[in-house]
C-alpha positions as a Python dict, from the first residue, in 0.01 Angstrom:
ca = {
    (1, 'X'): (0, 0, 0),
    (2, 'X'): (338, 182, 18),
    (3, 'X'): (311, 548, 72),
    (4, 'X'): (544, 760, -168),
    (5, 'X'): (519, 1051, 58),
    (6, 'X'): (627, 883, 389),
    (7, 'X'): (920, 1026, 578),
    (8, 'X'): (1242, 812, 551),
    (9, 'X'): (1372, 610, 832),
    (10, 'X'): (1706, 733, 973),
    (11, 'X'): (1839, 414, 1158),
    (12, 'X'): (1950, 78, 1046),
    (13, 'X'): (1842, -250, 1190),
    (14, 'X'): (2144, -236, 1429),
    (15, 'X'): (2023, 86, 1565),
    (16, 'X'): (2328, 278, 1418),
    (17, 'X'): (2257, 626, 1269),
    (18, 'X'): (2279, 666, 896),
    (19, 'X'): (2404, 946, 682),
    (20, 'X'): (2233, 865, 356),
    (21, 'X'): (2090, 1181, 206),
    (22, 'X'): (1792, 1154, -58),
    (23, 'X'): (1956, 1073, -386),
    (24, 'X'): (1932, 1273, -696),
    (25, 'X'): (1778, 945, -859),
    (26, 'X'): (1406, 911, -882),
    (27, 'X'): (1222, 769, -573),
    (28, 'X'): (1104, 427, -652),
    (29, 'X'): (891, 142, -485),
    (30, 'X'): (1138, -140, -437),
    (31, 'X'): (1087, -495, -337),
    (32, 'X'): (1356, -708, -164),
    (33, 'X'): (1279, -1082, -220),
    (34, 'X'): (1460, -1415, -203),
    (35, 'X'): (1572, -1408, 162),
    (36, 'X'): (1433, -1557, 473),
    (37, 'X'): (1327, -1206, 584),
    (38, 'X'): (1375, -1003, 904),
    (39, 'X'): (1470, -1015, 1174),
    (40, 'X'): (1777, -1195, 1039),
    (41, 'X'): (1801, -1550, 1155),
    (42, 'X'): (1981, -1731, 877),
    (43, 'X'): (2286, -1582, 698),
    (44, 'X'): (2460, -1299, 498),
    (45, 'X'): (2176, -1232, 267),
    (46, 'X'): (1944, -1135, 561),
    (47, 'X'): (2197, -924, 713),
    (48, 'X'): (2238, -760, 386),
    (49, 'X'): (1875, -677, 358),
    (50, 'X'): (1851, -561, 732),
    (51, 'X'): (2127, -296, 640),
    (52, 'X'): (2012, -221, 285),
    (53, 'X'): (1644, -174, 326),
    (54, 'X'): (1645, 125, 569),
    (55, 'X'): (1922, 292, 378),
    (56, 'X'): (1717, 275, 61),
    (57, 'X'): (1431, 437, 250),
    (58, 'X'): (1679, 700, 363),
    (59, 'X'): (1758, 771, 2),
    (60, 'X'): (1387, 837, -65),
    (61, 'X'): (1260, 500, -180),
    (62, 'X'): (960, 309, -53),
    (63, 'X'): (1081, -44, 39),
    (64, 'X'): (894, -369, 82),
    (65, 'X'): (1089, -678, 240),
    (66, 'X'): (954, -1024, 171),
    (67, 'X'): (1018, -1312, 436),
    (68, 'X'): (911, -1646, 552),
    (69, 'X'): (667, -1684, 844),
    (70, 'X'): (747, -2067, 897),
    (71, 'X'): (917, -2105, 1241),
    (72, 'X'): (939, -1746, 1297),
    (73, 'X'): (896, -1629, 1660),
    (74, 'X'): (916, -1258, 1584),
    (75, 'X'): (843, -1025, 1289),
    (76, 'X'): (1014, -694, 1213),
    (77, 'X'): (801, -402, 1277),
    (78, 'X'): (691, -184, 978),
    (79, 'X'): (804, 180, 979),
    (80, 'X'): (760, 481, 762),
    (81, 'X'): (877, 385, 421),
    (82, 'X'): (954, 23, 510),
    (83, 'X'): (698, -258, 510),
    (84, 'X'): (757, -630, 578),
    (85, 'X'): (552, -895, 419),
    (86, 'X'): (554, -1276, 528),
    (87, 'X'): (456, -1595, 325),
    (88, 'X'): (375, -1930, 468),
    (89, 'X'): (653, -2108, 283),
    (90, 'X'): (1020, -2189, 358),
    (91, 'X'): (1268, -1972, 207),
    (92, 'X'): (1532, -2226, 156),
    (93, 'X'): (1549, -2571, -3),
    (94, 'X'): (1302, -2693, -264),
    (95, 'X'): (1031, -2452, -141),
    (96, 'X'): (1251, -2159, -237),
    (97, 'X'): (1129, -2169, -594),
    (98, 'X'): (750, -2120, -529),
    (99, 'X'): (846, -1883, -236),
    (100, 'X'): (1055, -1660, -461),
    (101, 'X'): (794, -1673, -749),
    (102, 'X'): (502, -1582, -512),
    (103, 'X'): (715, -1307, -358),
    (104, 'X'): (772, -1172, -701),
    (105, 'X'): (399, -1187, -796),
    (106, 'X'): (287, -1013, -481),
    (107, 'X'): (531, -744, -528),
    (108, 'X'): (448, -655, -891),
    (109, 'X'): (149, -443, -843),
    (110, 'X'): (309, -235, -583),
    (111, 'X'): (663, -194, -689),
    (112, 'X'): (870, -25, -956),
    (113, 'X'): (1176, -260, -917),
    (114, 'X'): (1240, -596, -773),
    (115, 'X'): (1571, -697, -621),
    (116, 'X'): (1609, -1070, -610),
    (117, 'X'): (1862, -1210, -374),
    (118, 'X'): (1985, -1537, -520),
    (119, 'X'): (1891, -1751, -825),
    (120, 'X'): (1668, -2012, -666),
    (121, 'X'): (1370, -1902, -881),
    (122, 'X'): (1597, -1845, -1196),
    (123, 'X'): (1393, -2121, -1384),
    (124, 'X'): (1088, -1873, -1347),
    (125, 'X'): (1303, -1581, -1464),
    (126, 'X'): (1175, -1571, -1830),
    (127, 'X'): (821, -1560, -1709),
    (128, 'X'): (912, -1307, -1442),
    (129, 'X'): (1077, -1085, -1706),
    (130, 'X'): (764, -1104, -1930),
    (131, 'X'): (537, -1018, -1644),
    (132, 'X'): (754, -731, -1524),
    (133, 'X'): (689, -528, -1829),
    (134, 'X'): (868, -187, -1770),
    (135, 'X'): (952, -287, -1406),
    (136, 'X'): (1314, -350, -1324),
    (137, 'X'): (1451, -693, -1212),
    (138, 'X'): (1782, -679, -1035),
    (139, 'X'): (1941, -1023, -944),
    (140, 'X'): (2229, -1079, -697),
    (141, 'X'): (2374, -1415, -786),
    (142, 'X'): (2542, -1460, -444),
    (143, 'X'): (2808, -1727, -458),
    (144, 'X'): (2680, -1916, -755),
    (145, 'X'): (2528, -2194, -543),
    (146, 'X'): (2566, -2465, -795),
    (147, 'X'): (2941, -2470, -750),
    (148, 'X'): (2911, -2574, -382),
    (149, 'X'): (3025, -2917, -318),
    (150, 'X'): (2710, -3020, -131),
    (151, 'X'): (2508, -3032, -458),
    (152, 'X'): (2528, -3329, -688),
    (153, 'X'): (2330, -3477, -978),
    (154, 'X'): (1982, -3348, -1046),
    (155, 'X'): (2002, -3062, -783),
    (156, 'X'): (2315, -2927, -913),
    (157, 'X'): (2181, -2940, -1279),
    (158, 'X'): (1869, -2758, -1158),
    (159, 'X'): (2084, -2486, -989),
    (160, 'X'): (2291, -2434, -1304),
    (161, 'X'): (1990, -2396, -1516),
    (162, 'X'): (1842, -2147, -1251),
    (163, 'X'): (2171, -1963, -1262),
    (164, 'X'): (2183, -1929, -1629),
    (165, 'X'): (1828, -1821, -1685),
    (166, 'X'): (1844, -1566, -1387),
    (167, 'X'): (2180, -1402, -1537),
    (168, 'X'): (2041, -1407, -1892),
    (169, 'X'): (1697, -1253, -1824),
    (170, 'X'): (1751, -1005, -1537),
    (171, 'X'): (1782, -650, -1627),
    (172, 'X'): (2076, -609, -1402),
    (173, 'X'): (2305, -870, -1245),
    (174, 'X'): (2511, -809, -921),
    (175, 'X'): (2821, -998, -832),
    (176, 'X'): (2950, -952, -481),
    (177, 'X'): (3316, -1016, -564),
    (178, 'X'): (3554, -983, -869),
    (179, 'X'): (3595, -1363, -866),
    (180, 'X'): (3219, -1413, -909),
    (181, 'X'): (3195, -1133, -1178),
    (182, 'X'): (3475, -1308, -1362),
    (183, 'X'): (3300, -1642, -1368),
    (184, 'X'): (2962, -1469, -1471),
    (185, 'X'): (3152, -1303, -1767),
    (186, 'X'): (3347, -1621, -1881),
    (187, 'X'): (3067, -1852, -1829),
    (188, 'X'): (2769, -1665, -1962),
    (189, 'X'): (2926, -1365, -2152),
    (190, 'X'): (2752, -1112, -1930),
    (191, 'X'): (2902, -825, -1755),
    (192, 'X'): (2782, -778, -1380),
    (193, 'X'): (2807, -486, -1140),
    (194, 'X'): (3029, -562, -842),
    (195, 'X'): (2856, -471, -510),
    (196, 'X'): (3002, -639, -204),
    (197, 'X'): (2841, -663, 149),
    (198, 'X'): (2910, -400, 405),
    (199, 'X'): (3086, -423, 748),
    (200, 'X'): (3026, -90, 906),
    (201, 'X'): (2722, -229, 1099),
    (202, 'X'): (2922, -440, 1322),
    (203, 'X'): (2900, -355, 1687),
    (204, 'X'): (3200, -172, 1834),
    (205, 'X'): (3301, -296, 2182),
    (206, 'X'): (3554, -170, 2452),
    (207, 'X'): (3842, -384, 2514),
    (208, 'X'): (3747, -436, 2882),
    (209, 'X'): (3393, -516, 2806),
    (210, 'X'): (3497, -767, 2540),
    (211, 'X'): (3737, -940, 2789),
    (212, 'X'): (3476, -960, 3060),
    (213, 'X'): (3208, -1095, 2824),
    (214, 'X'): (3436, -1358, 2675),
    (215, 'X'): (3535, -1482, 3011),
    (216, 'X'): (3186, -1473, 3169),
    (217, 'X'): (2969, -1584, 2879),
    (218, 'X'): (3199, -1831, 2707),
    (219, 'X'): (3456, -1924, 2968),
    (220, 'X'): (3739, -1823, 2744),
    (221, 'X'): (4061, -1637, 2802),
    (222, 'X'): (4091, -1338, 2572),
    (223, 'X'): (4390, -1348, 2328),
    (224, 'X'): (4429, -1726, 2375),
    (225, 'X'): (4177, -1878, 2126),
    (226, 'X'): (4145, -1891, 1746),
    (227, 'X'): (3799, -1825, 1606),
    (228, 'X'): (3587, -1900, 1309),
    (229, 'X'): (3234, -1783, 1231),
    (230, 'X'): (3085, -1987, 947),
    (231, 'X'): (2804, -2208, 816),
    (232, 'X'): (2907, -2571, 873),
    (233, 'X'): (2938, -2679, 511),
    (234, 'X'): (3207, -2891, 344),
    (235, 'X'): (3346, -2618, 125),
    (236, 'X'): (3403, -2394, 438),
    (237, 'X'): (3661, -2652, 550),
    (238, 'X'): (3564, -2665, 919),
    (239, 'X'): (3671, -3010, 978),
    (240, 'X'): (4008, -2962, 795),
    (241, 'X'): (4072, -2658, 1006),
    (242, 'X'): (3984, -2841, 1337),
    (243, 'X'): (4223, -3108, 1251),
    (244, 'X'): (4498, -2860, 1157),
    (245, 'X'): (4454, -2657, 1466),
    (246, 'X'): (4494, -2952, 1683),
    (247, 'X'): (4810, -3081, 1502),
    (248, 'X'): (4945, -2737, 1503),
    (249, 'X'): (4935, -2724, 1889),
    (250, 'X'): (4663, -2460, 1925),
    (251, 'X'): (4540, -2437, 2280),
    (252, 'X'): (4177, -2342, 2194),
    (253, 'X'): (3997, -2317, 1867),
    (254, 'X'): (3631, -2171, 1886),
    (255, 'X'): (3401, -2225, 1593),
    (256, 'X'): (3060, -2051, 1576),
    (257, 'X'): (2819, -2203, 1330),
    (258, 'X'): (2491, -2381, 1268),
    (259, 'X'): (2609, -2717, 1418),
    (260, 'X'): (2263, -2836, 1522),
    (261, 'X'): (2096, -2791, 1179),
    (262, 'X'): (2357, -2974, 955),
    (263, 'X'): (2467, -3334, 935),
    (264, 'X'): (2829, -3215, 932),
    (265, 'X'): (2785, -2997, 1216),
    (266, 'X'): (2641, -3279, 1428),
    (267, 'X'): (2925, -3511, 1338),
    (268, 'X'): (3186, -3261, 1445),
    (269, 'X'): (3016, -3191, 1767),
    (270, 'X'): (3001, -3560, 1834),
    (271, 'X'): (3364, -3613, 1730),
    (272, 'X'): (3513, -3332, 1943),
    (273, 'X'): (3277, -3339, 2241),
    (274, 'X'): (3542, -3471, 2477),
    (275, 'X'): (3822, -3257, 2327),
    (276, 'X'): (3861, -2948, 2546),
    (277, 'X'): (4066, -2760, 2288),
    (278, 'X'): (3779, -2751, 2041),
    (279, 'X'): (3456, -2541, 2132),
    (280, 'X'): (3158, -2558, 1909),
    (281, 'X'): (2911, -2283, 1956),
    (282, 'X'): (2574, -2298, 1782),
    (283, 'X'): (2475, -2018, 1551),
    (284, 'X'): (2485, -1694, 1743),
    (285, 'X'): (2288, -1390, 1634),
    (286, 'X'): (2373, -1157, 1937),
    (287, 'X'): (2572, -868, 1800),
    (288, 'X'): (2741, -787, 2138),
    (289, 'X'): (2843, -1157, 2191),
    (290, 'X'): (2975, -1180, 1842),
    (291, 'X'): (3174, -852, 1875),
    (292, 'X'): (3333, -977, 2198),
    (293, 'X'): (3444, -1304, 2046),
    (294, 'X'): (3594, -1137, 1742),
    (295, 'X'): (3760, -857, 1947),
    (296, 'X'): (3919, -1109, 2192),
    (297, 'X'): (4043, -1372, 1950),
    (298, 'X'): (4420, -1419, 1898),
    (299, 'X'): (4372, -1527, 1534),
    (300, 'X'): (4071, -1560, 1289),
    (301, 'X'): (4070, -1859, 1055),
    (302, 'X'): (3866, -1836, 737),
    (303, 'X'): (3826, -2152, 525),
    (304, 'X'): (3573, -2056, 275),
    (305, 'X'): (3675, -2185, -63),
    (306, 'X'): (3358, -2064, -273),
    (307, 'X'): (3091, -1804, -239),
    (308, 'X'): (3241, -1481, -329),
    (309, 'X'): (3273, -1207, -60),
    (310, 'X'): (3171, -1389, 276),
    (311, 'X'): (3011, -1148, 526),
    (312, 'X'): (3188, -1324, 809),
    (313, 'X'): (3534, -1237, 669),
    (314, 'X'): (3468, -867, 618),
    (315, 'X'): (3297, -839, 946),
    (316, 'X'): (3629, -927, 1110),
    (317, 'X'): (3816, -620, 956),
    (318, 'X'): (3705, -360, 1212),
    (319, 'X'): (3841, -562, 1501),
    (320, 'X'): (4200, -533, 1371),
    (321, 'X'): (4277, -890, 1441),
    (322, 'X'): (4513, -1124, 1233),
    (323, 'X'): (4333, -1321, 971),
    (324, 'X'): (4449, -1643, 809),
    (325, 'X'): (4237, -1726, 498),
    (326, 'X'): (4219, -2017, 258),
    (327, 'X'): (4398, -1909, -64),
    (328, 'X'): (4146, -1839, -340),
    (329, 'X'): (4054, -1552, -563),
    (330, 'X'): (3744, -1467, -367),
    (331, 'X'): (3934, -1431, -31),
    (332, 'X'): (4222, -1236, -186),
    (333, 'X'): (3985, -985, -345),
    (334, 'X'): (3794, -950, -25),
    (335, 'X'): (4109, -878, 188),
    (336, 'X'): (4290, -679, -98),
    (337, 'X'): (4572, -938, -64),
    (338, 'X'): (4631, -841, 300),
    (339, 'X'): (4626, -1104, 574),
    (340, 'X'): (4790, -1450, 570),
    (341, 'X'): (4679, -1738, 354),
    (342, 'X'): (4701, -2120, 346),
    (343, 'X'): (4643, -2347, 53),
    (344, 'X'): (4586, -2690, 237),
    (345, 'X'): (4543, -2833, 583),
    (346, 'X'): (4908, -2924, 603),
    (347, 'X'): (5004, -2556, 512),
    (348, 'X'): (4760, -2434, 783),
    (349, 'X'): (4925, -2661, 1032),
    (350, 'X'): (5260, -2523, 949),
    (351, 'X'): (5138, -2158, 975),
    (352, 'X'): (4992, -2222, 1316),
    (353, 'X'): (5329, -2373, 1436),
    (354, 'X'): (5510, -2066, 1317),
    (355, 'X'): (5255, -1783, 1316),
    (356, 'X'): (5336, -1414, 1209),
    (357, 'X'): (5047, -1235, 1360),
    (358, 'X'): (5163, -897, 1266),
    (359, 'X'): (5196, -973, 902),
    (360, 'X'): (4854, -1154, 908),
    (361, 'X'): (4681, -830, 1038),
    (362, 'X'): (4490, -633, 768),
    (363, 'X'): (4479, -253, 800),
    (364, 'X'): (4111, -166, 847),
    (365, 'X'): (4153, 184, 723),
    (366, 'X'): (4305, 81, 386),
    (367, 'X'): (4128, 271, 107),
    (368, 'X'): (4034, -83, -46),
    (369, 'X'): (3805, -143, 231),
    (370, 'X'): (3594, 159, 170),
    (371, 'X'): (3382, -50, -63),
    (372, 'X'): (3224, -212, 253),
    (373, 'X'): (3041, 82, 368),
    (374, 'X'): (2663, 29, 351),
    (375, 'X'): (2581, 387, 244),
    (376, 'X'): (2779, 338, -78),
    (377, 'X'): (2625, -12, -129),
    (378, 'X'): (2270, 127, -97),
    (379, 'X'): (2350, 390, -346),
    (380, 'X'): (2477, 134, -589),
    (381, 'X'): (2159, -83, -548),
    (382, 'X'): (1955, 232, -593),
    (383, 'X'): (2118, 312, -917),
    (384, 'X'): (2069, -18, -1069),
    (385, 'X'): (1698, -11, -989),
    (386, 'X'): (1649, 310, -1202),
    (387, 'X'): (1469, 254, -1526),
    (388, 'X'): (1719, 467, -1730),
    (389, 'X'): (2021, 243, -1637),
    (390, 'X'): (2092, 17, -1937),
    (391, 'X'): (2056, -358, -1900),
}
């Protein structure tokens, strides 16, 4: 049972000190469900929970994080005000529906508010809303999964139904990007609160340390390679960017992603295994290694075409490197129209032949990027969990 009188934690999962002071809002018992759990080993949602949970505790709340025990080598340690609970189900794929529903049912008796990350269990949302009674349900719709190109036929229809029911029946809906909020409003006639992901958790690194690590760990020359960090999915345009990089005369293009766990990733590894200008690095969850790669790149390429605010994009901003992103409303909102943009593989090839690195470098101190601070993000989540906030 969570202890309402426990002393708040004061550090994030990355070990960085936090400045959250207890909020004037009422202290609550909050469950965070719908992700693979902690320690993070999957994607942006898990990183979000890793940073959000301790900050909610620092605001005076008691927090319970649900995760999957399947294939997990280590579990996060409980600390004062923060508890982790693991279920023997996969958090992704078809099992995500019973996983999310069971997480919700287990959380009901011990929490005042449930934050659901994603809409996988949206088909159960009418039941969840009825069972919740006076307890709050807050849903982060993520990137509106049904719009991803990998889904077709029945799976896409199911995801659209889940999306519609989740948005209709949640007390509060969170969009992580203005583009997502616009789609939610135009498609479902419902306003949502825009709360993006944060980036002030990324690990700073000294220039000399970054250069040494890039050379020793990855065999790369600092300032001489292009970089992408992404899931290897069709809508992230990894294959197209690889082709454009080679056609554009790039000396070295490094892509960090889940190559070994996706069919597309395995195909790309096989296709370019004899091509020295393309380096595929399997999913990397080492903060210092990622920091070195980001700080040492000549240019960052971002091909995401859907999905709202992509964590991998905003996590590049603190490193003050040039960014060339696919031209869509999500990326323009994320970068506040800074950086460079390409609309096709041919356009990307031309950009790489005639680069304008200075013009493509966003200013990390721009006031528009203040929205990516985790303390402000935690306060926004805290507010939506309060019972007096109107649905």
